[in-house]
C-alpha positions in Angstrom: -38.5 18.9 2.1 -41.8 21.0 2.0 -42.1 20.5 -1.8 -41.5 16.8 -1.4 -44.2 16.5 1.2 -46.7 18.4 -0.9 -45.9 16.1 -3.9 -46.4 13.0 -1.8 -49.6 14.4 -0.4 -50.9 15.1 -3.9 -50.1 11.6 -5.1 -51.9 10.2 -2.0 -54.9 12.3 -2.6 -55.0 11.3 -6.3 -55.0 7.7 -5.2 -57.8 8.3 -2.8 -59.9 10.0 -5.4 -59.3 7.2 -7.8 -60.6 4.7 -5.3 -63.6 6.7 -4.3 -64.9 7.6 -7.8 -67.7 5.4 -9.0 -68.9 5.0 -12.5 -72.5 6.3 -12.7 -73.1 6.7 -16.4 -71.4 5.5 -19.7 -71.9 4.7 -23.3 -69.4 2.2 -24.8 -71.0 2.5 -28.3 -71.2 -1.3 -28.6 -74.5 -1.3 -30.5 -75.3 -0.5 -34.2 -77.0 2.9 -33.7 -77.0 5.9 -31.4 -78.7 5.1 -28.1 -81.5 7.7 -28.1 -82.2 6.9 -24.4 -78.8 8.6 -23.7 -78.3 11.0 -26.6 -80.2 13.3 -28.9 -79.2 14.6 -32.3 -78.9 18.4 -32.8 -80.3 19.1 -36.3 -79.7 22.6 -37.6 -77.6 24.6 -40.0 -77.0 27.5 -37.6 -73.7 26.3 -36.0 -74.6 27.7 -32.6 -73.9 31.3 -33.8 -70.2 30.4 -34.5 -70.3 31.2 -38.2 -69.6 27.5 -38.9 -69.9 26.1 -42.4 -71.9 22.9 -42.0 -75.4 21.6 -41.4 -75.7 19.2 -38.5 -77.9 16.2 -39.5 -79.2 13.0 -37.9 -78.3 10.8 -40.9 -76.2 7.8 -40.4 -73.7 9.1 -42.9 -72.9 11.9 -40.5 -73.5 10.2 -37.1 -73.1 6.4 -36.9 -72.2 3.8 -34.4 -70.1 1.0 -35.7 -67.2 -1.2 -34.6 -67.6 -0.1 -31.0 -67.3 3.6 -31.7 -69.5 6.6 -32.3 -68.3 8.0 -35.6 -69.1 11.6 -36.6 -68.2 12.3 -40.2 -67.8 15.6 -42.0 -68.8 15.5 -45.6 -68.5 17.7 -48.7 -72.1 18.0 -50.0 -74.6 20.7 -50.8 -77.3 20.6 -48.1 -79.8 23.1 -47.1 -77.7 26.0 -48.5 -74.4 24.8 -46.9 -71.5 23.1 -48.6 -70.8 20.6 -45.7 -72.6 18.4 -43.3 -71.5 16.9 -40.0 -73.0 15.7 -36.6 -73.6 16.9 -33.1 -75.2 15.0 -30.3 -75.9 15.8 -26.6 -77.3 14.3 -23.4 -79.5 17.3 -22.6 -82.7 16.3 -20.9 -81.3 12.7 -20.4 -78.3 13.0 -18.2 -76.5 15.9 -16.4 -74.0 16.0 -13.5 -72.8 18.3 -10.9 -69.2 17.5 -10.1 -67.5 14.3 -11.1 -64.8 12.8 -13.3 -65.5 12.7 -16.9 -63.5 10.7 -19.6 -63.8 10.4 -23.3 -61.6 8.1 -25.4 -61.4 9.4 -28.9 -59.5 9.6 -32.1 -59.3 13.1 -33.6 -60.1 13.8 -37.3 -57.4 14.9 -39.7 -58.2 17.8 -42.0 -57.7 21.5 -42.2 -60.5 23.7 -40.7 -62.1 20.7 -38.9 -63.1 21.5 -35.3 -63.8 18.5 -33.1 -65.1 19.2 -29.5 -65.9 17.4 -26.3 -67.7 19.9 -24.0 -70.4 20.5 -21.4 -73.2 23.0 -21.1 -75.5 23.8 -18.2 -78.7 21.9 -17.9 -80.5 25.2 -16.7 -79.7 28.8 -17.4 -79.6 29.6 -13.7 -77.3 32.6 -14.1 -78.6 33.9 -17.5 -78.0 33.3 -21.2 -74.7 32.1 -22.7 -72.2 32.3 -21.2 -73.4 33.7 -17.9 -74.4 30.1 -16.9 -71.1 28.7 -17.9 -69.5 26.3 -20.4 -66.8 23.6 -19.9 -64.7 22.8 -22.9 -62.8 19.5 -22.1 -61.3 19.3 -25.6 -61.2 21.5 -28.6 -58.8 21.1 -31.5 -58.1 23.0 -34.8 -57.8 21.0 -37.9 -54.3 21.5 -39.4 -52.7 21.5 -35.9 -52.7 17.7 -35.2 -50.6 17.8 -32.1 -52.5 20.5 -30.2 -55.7 21.0 -28.3 -57.0 23.1 -25.5 -59.4 23.2 -22.5 -61.4 26.2 -21.6 -64.1 27.7 -19.3 -66.6 30.4 -20.5 -68.4 32.5 -18.0 -68.8 36.1 -16.8 -72.0 37.4 -18.3 -74.4 37.0 -21.2 -73.1 37.5 -24.7 -71.3 39.7 -25.7 -70.2 40.4 -22.1 -68.9 36.9 -21.5 -65.3 36.0 -21.2 -63.2 32.8 -21.1 -60.0 31.4 -19.6 -58.2 28.2 -20.3 -55.1 26.3 -21.1 -54.6 27.8 -24.5 -53.2 25.4 -27.2 -51.0 22.8 -25.7 -48.6 20.6 -27.6 -49.0 16.8 -27.1 -48.5 14.0 -29.7 -50.2 13.6 -33.1 -53.8 13.2 -31.9 -55.0 12.0 -35.3 -52.9 8.8 -35.3 -54.5 6.9 -32.4 -57.1 7.0 -29.6 -56.4 9.1 -26.5 -58.3 9.8 -23.3 -59.4 13.3 -22.6 -60.9 14.1 -19.2 -61.8 16.5 -16.5 -62.1 16.1 -12.7 -64.6 18.7 -11.4 -64.9 19.3 -7.7 -66.2 22.3 -5.7 -62.6 23.4 -5.4 -61.4 23.1 -9.0 -61.7 21.7 -12.5 -58.6 19.7 -13.5 -58.1 18.7 -17.2 -56.3 15.5 -18.1 -54.7 14.0 -21.2 -54.2 10.3 -21.1 -54.5 10.4 -17.3 -52.0 13.2 -16.8 -53.2 16.6 -15.3 -51.9 19.3 -17.6 -54.1 22.3 -16.6 -56.2 23.3 -13.5 -58.7 26.1 -13.0 -59.5 27.0 -9.4 -63.1 27.4 -8.5 -62.3 29.2 -5.3 -62.7 32.6 -6.9 -65.3 34.9 -8.4 -66.0 34.4 -12.1 -67.7 37.8 -12.5 -66.6 39.9 -15.5 -65.7 43.4 -14.2 -66.5 44.9 -17.6 -70.0 43.3 -17.8 -71.8 46.1 -15.9 -73.6 43.6 -13.8 -72.7 40.5 -11.8 -74.9 37.4 -12.0 -72.9 35.6 -9.3 -73.2 35.8 -5.5 -70.6 33.2 -4.5 -67.3 31.9 -5.5 -67.4 29.1 -8.0 -70.6 30.1 -9.6 -71.7 29.3 -12.4 -69.8 26.0 -12.1 -72.0 24.7 -9.3 -74.9 23.5 -11.4 -75.6 20.3 -13.4 -74.0 20.2 -16.8 -74.6 17.9 -19.8 -72.3 16.4 -22.5 -72.0 17.6 -26.1 -69.9 15.9 -28.8 -69.6 17.5 -32.2 -67.4 18.0 -35.3 -67.7 21.5 -36.8 -66.3 22.8 -40.0 -64.8 26.2 -39.9 -66.2 28.8 -37.5 -65.1 31.3 -35.0 -62.6 29.0 -33.4 -60.4 29.8 -36.4 -60.7 33.6 -36.0 -60.6 35.5 -39.1 -60.4 32.3 -41.1 -63.8 31.1 -40.0 -65.0 30.7 -43.7 -61.6 30.2 -45.3 -61.9 26.5 -46.1 -62.0 25.8 -49.9 -63.4 22.9 -51.7 -59.9 21.8 -52.8 -58.8 21.8 -49.2 -61.8 19.7 -48.1 -61.1 17.2 -50.8 -57.7 16.7 -49.3 -59.0 15.8 -45.8 -57.0 12.8 -44.7 -59.7 11.5 -42.3 -62.7 13.7 -41.5 -64.0 11.3 -38.9 -64.3 12.0 -35.2 -64.3 8.6 -33.5 -65.4 8.2 -29.9 -64.7 4.8 -28.2 -66.5 5.6 -25.0 -67.9 8.4 -22.8 -67.9 7.8 -19.0 -69.1 9.8 -16.0 -67.9 9.1 -12.5 -68.9 10.6 -9.1 -67.6 10.3 -5.6 -69.3 7.3 -3.9 -69.7 9.1 -0.7 -71.0 12.3 -2.2 -74.6 13.4 -2.4 -74.2 13.9 -6.1 -73.1 10.3 -6.9 -76.0 9.7 -9.3 -76.9 11.4 -12.6 -79.1 14.3 -11.9 -82.6 13.7 -13.3 -83.9 16.0 -15.9 -86.5 18.5 -14.7 -89.6 19.5 -16.5 -89.0 21.2 -19.9 -87.4 24.6 -19.5 -86.2 27.3 -22.0 -83.2 26.0 -24.0 -79.8 26.9 -22.7 -78.2 29.3 -25.1 -75.0 28.0 -26.6 -72.7 30.3 -28.5 -73.5 33.8 -29.5 -77.1 34.2 -30.7 -78.4 37.2 -32.7 -81.8 37.1 -30.9 -82.6 37.7 -27.2 -82.9 34.7 -25.0 -86.4 33.7 -23.8 -87.5 34.2 -20.3 -89.8 32.0 -18.3 -90.8 34.6 -15.6 -94.4 34.6 -16.7 -96.9 32.0 -17.7 -99.1 31.8 -20.8 -98.8 32.9 -24.4 -97.3 36.0 -25.8 -99.6 36.1 -28.8 -97.0 35.1 -31.4 -98.2 32.9 -34.3 -97.6 29.2 -33.9 -95.6 29.8 -30.8 -96.6 26.5 -29.2 -96.9 27.9 -25.6 -94.0 30.2 -25.3 -94.0 32.2 -22.0 -95.7 35.6 -22.1 -93.3 38.3 -22.9 -90.5 35.7 -23.5 -89.1 37.7 -26.6 -90.3 41.2 -25.9 -91.7 42.4 -29.2 -90.2 39.6 -31.2 -92.1 36.3 -32.0 -91.3 33.1 -30.0 -91.2 29.5 -31.3 -91.4 26.5 -29.0 -88.9 24.5 -31.0 -89.2 20.7 -30.4 -85.4 20.3 -30.1 -84.3 23.5 -28.4 -87.3 24.9 -26.4 -88.3 28.5 -26.5 -86.5 30.4 -29.4 -86.9 34.1 -30.2 -86.5 34.8 -33.9 -86.6 37.4 -36.7 -89.6 36.9 -39.0 -87.6 38.2 -41.9 -85.1 35.3 -41.6 -86.9 32.5 -39.9 -90.3 30.9 -39.4 -91.9 28.7 -36.8 -93.2 25.8 -38.9 -95.0 22.5 -38.2 -92.8 19.5 -38.5 -94.2 17.2 -41.3 -93.3 14.1 -39.2 -93.8 15.0 -35.5 -96.5 17.7 -36.0 -94.6 19.7 -33.5 -93.1 23.2 -33.9 -89.6 23.7 -35.5 -87.7 27.0 -36.0 -86.4 27.0 -39.6 -85.0 29.4 -42.1 -87.8 31.2 -43.9 -89.2 29.2 -46.7 -88.1 25.9 -45.3 -90.1 23.1 -43.8 -89.1 20.6 -41.1 -88.8 16.8 -40.9 -88.1 15.1 -37.6 -86.4 18.4 -36.4 -84.4 18.8 -39.6 -85.1 22.0 -41.6 -85.1 21.4 -45.4 -85.9 23.0 -48.7 -89.2 21.6 -50.1 -87.9 22.2 -53.6 -85.0 19.9 -53.1 -86.1 17.3 -50.5 -89.2 15.3 -49.4 -90.0 14.0 -45.9 -90.8 10.3 -46.0 -91.6 8.8 -42.6 -89.2 11.0 -40.8 -86.3 10.7 -43.2 -85.2 13.3 -45.8 -84.8 12.1 -49.4 -83.7 14.1 -52.4 -86.5 14.8 -54.8 
């Protein structure tokens, strides 16, 4: 009887939540181009430090809106020293939410070593560099395993002292055959993950997320760092650390056999409780240092001091942001520390703003490129 009562209560509570949640933001992708009032492109060949094999571009061939969907396409092509290209977009600086219900209806690509992901990152690095300030992975799938995906939280400390916990790979249906809904309901008590409206995994937030092995604890309360506004990211990576020791194992022959290297997103929707103080998208604050994503080989900048640290072309990086290393105020990612032997802070040929690029490269509308192979024409790259 006790178990029956709890089940009835759970159903009743689910019904109440369904009635109270209010749509506060969405993109139905009904236009003919990406809505830049809601999204921004990430343009780089770094792969977030995940040892990925692609360059992310802002070209329509990689990121397009057509037939009512956002379509991110992985392509085999030599580009800026990489063998593949793809796309990654986010709502950073445009929309972020603290708690809510988040739904994405999508069709998963079909091809070995493709890595589609729907995830959220903190708007501000309140608790420190990645992953001390958290990461919420609503959906991640490994190409070659079409019936499986997983949901994960990252936390505990700055890399490499971060840890993660999640559902692990769960078996569903063939996700590449049709559109399905992937979602999360995030409250102060828990984060519940859903597939086609069915809850398959829950992480309680009524606990400490400190990593005992980190040596220091950035958190003072249960639930931290998942008590801050987070923004959306959608991307399709190729290879990378999600495949473990096979991060670079994709061959050209395997890529030619990709059945459908397209990640199609029908809509993205954010809901919040109508009677909650956070029932509207959290407005973006004044520019801050970029939130670190995956593991980075350089120290994260700090904003504890004002002024200039004396680095060449740093565009106003905070004093001492990178210690003895130079700092670049990258137009897309904020303050970035870098190694002068591998990277340079260049002036974008289109925007005239700073961009952090591999050494010897220039920049065009945030995209780094080889001047021996490409030219920048009115903000678009064209082969020479």
